[in-house]
N, C-alpha and C positions, 0 to 999 in steps of 0.2 A: 401152448400156454392155456391155462384155465380161464374160462370166461366168467368166473364168479363175479357177482355184482358187488360194487363198492358203494358204501353208504356215506353220504356227505353231510356234514353240519357246517354252517357258515355263521360266524359272528362278525357283525359289521356290515352295514349297508349304506355306507357313504360313497365318496368318490371312487375309491379303489374297489369297494365291495360291489358296486353297480357295474363297473367295468369288468370285474372278474366274472360275474354271472352272465354278462353279455358274451364274454369270450367262451364260457361253457357251452352256450348254444351253438357255437361254431364247431365244436368237437364232433367227430363221427358218432352216431348213435351207439355203435358197438363198444365204444370206450367211455362214453359219458356216464358219470356216476349218478346214483339216485340221490337227489337232494331231499333230505328228510327233516332238516331243521334250518331255520334262518332267524336271526335276531338283530335288532338295533335298539339302542338305548333302553326303552321301556316297553318294547313290543317283541313278541316272537310268534312264530308259527312252527308247528311240527306235526309230523305224520304219526299218529298213534299206532297204525298198523304197518309202518315202515314202507308204505307205497310212496313213489316219487312225487314230489310237489312240482307242478308245472312252473318252470322258471319264468315264462312270459307273464304269468299271473302273480308273481311274487310281491311286487310293489303294492298291488291292490289288496291282496290277501293280508299283507303285513299291516297296511294302514287300517284295515277294518277288524283286525284280529282281537278277539276277546279271550284268547288262550291264556291260561295261567303262566306266569313267568317261571321258567325253570332256572334254578340256581346252578352253580357249577357242579355240585354233588349230584343233583338230579340229572343234569345233562350228561355227566360221566356215566351214570347208571343206565340212562336211556341208550347211549351209544354202545356201551359194553354189551347190551342185550340185543343189538341189531343182528339180523340173521346172516350177516357176512361182515367182512372187514370194514371198519369205520375210520374216517379221516375227519379231523377238525381243522377247518381253515379259519384262522383268526386274522381278520382284516382291520383290527383296531391297533391302537398304540397304548393300550391299557396295561399298566404294570400289575394290576390286580389279576387280570386274566393270565398274564405271563407267569405269575407265581404258581398257577394251577397246572402248568404243563407237566411237571413230573408225575402228578397224580393221574392225568389222562394217559400219558405214555405207559405208566405202570399197569393200566387196565387194558393195554394193547391197542390204544387209539392213537394212530399216527397224527402228526401235526404239520401243517404247512402255514407259513405266516411271514408277513413283512415286518412284524412287530419287533423292534430292536430291544425292547425292555428285558426280555428273558435272557438275551445273549450278551447284553452290555451292563446288566445290573450287577448284583452281588456275585462274587466268584463262587460262593456256595450254591447259588441257584444254577449257574452254568454247570458246575460239577455234578449236581443232582441230575440235570437233564442229560449230560453226557453218559453218566453211569447207567441210566435206564436205557438209553438208545444203544449203548454198547452191549447190553445184555441181549439184544435182538428181539425184545418184546414189541417194539414199535419204532417208527422212524420219525425224524424231524428234519424238515427242509426249510431254509429261510434265506434263499438267495436274495430276495428283495429287501432284506434288512440292510443291505449295503449296495448302493448303486442301482436301485430299482431293478430293471430287467437286465442290466449288464451282467455278464458271467464272471463276477468278481470272486464270490465265495467258492463257487465250484472250481474255478481255476486254481485258487490257492489250495484248496483241499486236494486237488489232483497233484499239484507240485509236492505237497507234503507226503501224500500217500505213496507216491512213486519214488520217494527217497531223495528228492532234490533238497539241497540245503538253501533255505531262504536267508538271504543276507540282509536285505532291506526292502521295505515297502514305502513308497512315497507317492504323493499325488494331491490332486484337488478333489476333495470328496464331497463338496457341497455345490449343487447347482446354483444356489443363491449367491454364495461367495464367488463362484466363477463369473457369474453375470456382473456382479458389482465391480470386481477388479478388472475384468476385461473392458469394462466401460470407463472406469475411473483412471486406469493406467494402461492404455493400449500400447502395443509394441511400436506402432507407427502413428503419427499424427497427434494432435492435441487431445487432452482429456475432454470428455463430454459433459463436464460440469463439476460443481462442487460435490463433495461426498454426500452431504445431506440430501441434495436434490436427486442424486442417483439412487440413494436408498428409497426416497419417496416415489420415484418413478418405478422402481422395482416392486415396491409394495402395491402401487396402483395397478401394475401389470400382472399381479398375482405370483411374482417370483419369490416373495417372502411369505413367512407366516403372517397371520393377521397382526400379531405384535412382532415387529422385526427384531426385537431383542432376543426372541427365541432362536433366531439364526445368528445374530451378531455375537452372542455369548460364546459361540464355538462348541457348545455341548453336543450338538447334532453330529459334528465331525468327530468329537471325542468318543461318542458312543460307537460310531463306525470303526474307529481305530481300535477300540477295546475289543470288538468282535474279531477283527482280523488278527490282532496280536495274539488273542487266545487260540485261534485256529492254527496260527504259526507255532504255537508252543509256549508262549509267555503266560505266566499266571498273573494277569493284571487284576488287581483288587476291584477296581471300578473306574469309571471315567473321571473321577476326581483325584485319582492317585498319580497323575502325571501332569506336566505343565500344559495348560490350555490358555491361550491368549484371548481375552475377551475384547471385542471392539466397541463395547459400550463404555462411553466416558464414565469415570468413577462418579462424577457429579450427577449422573443420570441413572445410576443403578437402582435408586430407590424411588423414582417417580412412579406415580400411581397407575398411569394408563399409557397405552400406546400412543394416544393422541397427544398427551403432554410430552412424551418422549420425542415425537416427531417435531413438535413445535420448538423444543429446546435444542435439538440436534445441530442446527446451523451454527450455534455459538461455538461449536467445537470442531468445525471444519478444518481449522488450522492444524489440529493434531494429525489428521490423516494426510493433509497436504505435506506435512513435514516428512512422513514416511515416504511418500511418493518422490519428493524432491531429493531425499537422501539416496534413494535407489537410482534416480536419474543421474546424479553426479558420479555414480560408480558405473554408469552405462548399463544399468540393469532396470528391471521393472519389479514392482512389489506384487506378491501373490499370497493368498491364504492357503497354507500347505499343512498337510498332516504327514507324519513320517514315523516309521517303526524301524529301529536299528537293532537287529537280533543279537549282534555280538556284545553290545553294551547294555542290551535290554532296555533301551531308552525309547519312550514314546513321547511325542510332542505335537502340539497343534499351535499354529500361529503364523504371523507374517514373516516372509522370507524374501530376499532379493534373488532373482533368477535372471539368467541371460535371456535377452530378447529372442534369440534364436532357438531356445529350448522348447521341447514339446509342451511343457506346462505353460510357458508364456504365450504360446501360439494358439491356445484354446479360443474357441469362438462361442458367443452366446452363453448358454448356461451348461455347457458340456462338463462332464466329469472326466478325469484322467487318472488312472492308477498305473504305477510302474512297479513291477516285481523284479528285483535284482536277486538272482540266484547263482549258484555255482554253475549250473548247466548253461544258463543264458549269458553268463559272463558280464562284460561291460555294457552289452546292449540289452536292456531290460525287456521283459515281456510287457507290452503296453496294452491296456484296455481303455477305450475312449468312447464316449457317447452320452446320450441323455441319461442323467442319473436321477431324475425326478419326473413326476407326472403320473396321473391316474392310469393311463392306458399302458405305459411301459412297466409301471409297478405291478399292475394286474397281470401283465404278460409273464413276469417272473413268477408270480404266484401260480398261474395256470400251468406253466412249464414244470414247476416243482410238483404240482398235483399229478401231472401225467407221469412223472418219474416214480412217484410213490405208488401210483396205481399199477404201473408196469411191474414193480417189485412185489406188490401184494398179490398179483395174479400169477 
């Protein structure tokens, strides 16, 4: 295998970005790429002569940087002129950066990212990305766009690539929703409080976004289902093109702030209590589930009643669980379970993808 040097650019130096760079320092020196560009919001550092930037000094160098900000065109040109293969790691959730992926790929710059926006946005962008990657000019890996470090996307791609017929994909795709419902409607014992209190506790513990409505509206799950459905072969227009049940009371959809939303939420506890009691009368528990039915081409996200003894009902904490029903696996699905959120495990998925790309480039 060739030992050619790989040149690395990283956009995003927040929670995932910092974890990712920390994990890079653990790689053997023989395979570690040369970091030549790093940016966050309004600062960047780059190596004009393409010599590697010391990862341990990145935060200090970035904070004090006076380097001119490179726009996307300038960054593309800079990476395309690197003396060896270049890889862009996008650790942001920016739709604007995601829209630039086809142009980077077209210049032979491979991409590794947890950013869902490129793969769950418009079908046209998805198809543009796939067209360029299928041409062999560059690669794109995005394992962490669904399930953080869990091997969800790679497993589904392997099933499809080896000719298995995917019948159905179903599961709990949100660590936030998993925690909320495992607490609100446990399979044994009483509930641990009213819905609004559980949401507040989850927010205070960091299980939700700063504005919990960003989790409760279901769109995070819808974006993940869009990605998986497209990989499985469905031409999903976008995450708004199928039913997604929001858990935000209609009366609170237009409140101005997260604080106001949390103050008003207790008034609507009875709505969620009704769902839980309806399930209990049927000897079931309520969970927030996403599903893809390939035969009917139906994708949906929302509340469902499940048997207390089912794998979905038995989840603990904030774990995700994805079930792949296929012809080969028959009635017993291939199941993937584990932490589906968090900086360290998301960064692990990014790092693992980068290693795969580097192996192929070399």
